[in-house]
C-alpha angles and dihedrals in degrees: 000000000000107000101187123094142166130189117239109182143117113299115234130184114259136190142175118191134167141150100251123184122254117207098168123001092213093053096046120105134178134183131184118183132181116201120203105166152345132251142179117247130181117216125171093349090309127109114224130190102228133179127249112227130199120235092212114084100181100050127040137167115260108266096036117136119231129198126191123190128180132176134173135173142093132311088271104032139045105217100181133017129183125188125184136176125187145161123227110249133152093259100131121216120342133159127215139171117256117210119236103229095198110025131029098254107108113191127213111228133197119226132193120197089340122121116199114239128187118248124230120279116230097261095050092046090053091050090050093046087054090052090051094049092051086061087060098256135114114225114235115255095210100059133042091255089154093064093042089049090050094048100038107026108025101032095024093220125168094016119138113239112259124224114260114246115229113219121190111212123208124202110229114217133185090251093053089050093051089047092052093048094050095047118113123255087255094056098042121043118192115212122209108244114218111212111214116237111249118217114232113253132192114266120224093254088057090057130072120242119222134171120239121197116223115186145153111191122214100267132208088257087082089065094056111119099172137020135184127180140168136151091290111032138033119189132176127187120203140201098244098208094045092046092050091052092049095044093047091054092047089053094049092046094053090046098049106032088072089070087089106001126070126203112240140161087277094049132257109344141171138186102224134072087235082084090073091054091044092052092049090049091054091048090052089049090048090057092046088051094056087048090053091047088050090060087058099046120125104177135056095228091058092043093055093046090051092048090052090050091059090070092060132089112233107183132024134159115222122202110228129182123221132183114265096250093046093048089050093053092045093051094043091053091048093048089048091054091046090058090051091049090048089053091050093049091048089053090049090051091050090053101041117117102186118070094218092056091045091054092050090050094048089050091052090049094049088053090050096050092051090050094047088052090049093053091045094054093048091049091050087059095058 
């Protein structure tokens, strides 16, 4: 798959303005980036997928992705934070309210030819990161390349249609081959063919397989039956029974998935193919949970939202491959953290007063010890 991409489209004026709070001018930072492409870059022997940025901040080609990030506060504390993603489109002037991620001071911003788009949730971002790495590239940590890869490479959004190339085919018959061979040197000119040197690449058997858990649990949003919002207030009303069913399943999922998966910088990983079966089991349970919620539904809006959710996949384990040294570092860090968690659990067991709580903690410690032994055995084989 070709991972390089560059936008070629009509350039339009763009603008993002807002009256943002300033707590301390020395602790206030603002960035506004315009992304127009992707390219591969080799650094320190590794190949990375990095973003191409435009130097112009007031004009951009249609289809470009913009990211705005603003923070202000003190040297010790961020008081207000605003994050915005959008795609350049001929939308004219519009005004929206930008949420304050840290404080409660939302800000109205004015946009010109920029249409807001949602950013990736953590589960989707990890899954896309795995896809990029399976192409032999490391995604840049400094730019939202997972989002750009999804829009431009995977979904092929915002790309101008390319002209079809007409190829004339010729049927080669034995008579034509004989005629060509017998032709004189003047009639048939042989050209020297230069074979491009191929750089050596790692074979799969020289890489370490791991299993990455990608998931997006049914959220309480599915239970919202009415919603009101304006610049000053945002209110959501839920169906209580439906919300209880969904949140109960989410809590159980996070509690039990850690039996064989461990949360790392790459996301939730495991070292055994059992992870695939475990993910499939939880996906089926998610669907059954939606069906259970449907039996308790009271409003048409929630019913339609739940029925649409039945068409989705909620949990999947993806097989990824890492270089040996990178896999070792990842597993060693995971094992170290498991050891720390085991010590914390043992301390809680020692201090537990109720027998029921102590029993739950002992069960969690037993699972953690088994998982740690499984990771250690896998690491010893590398």
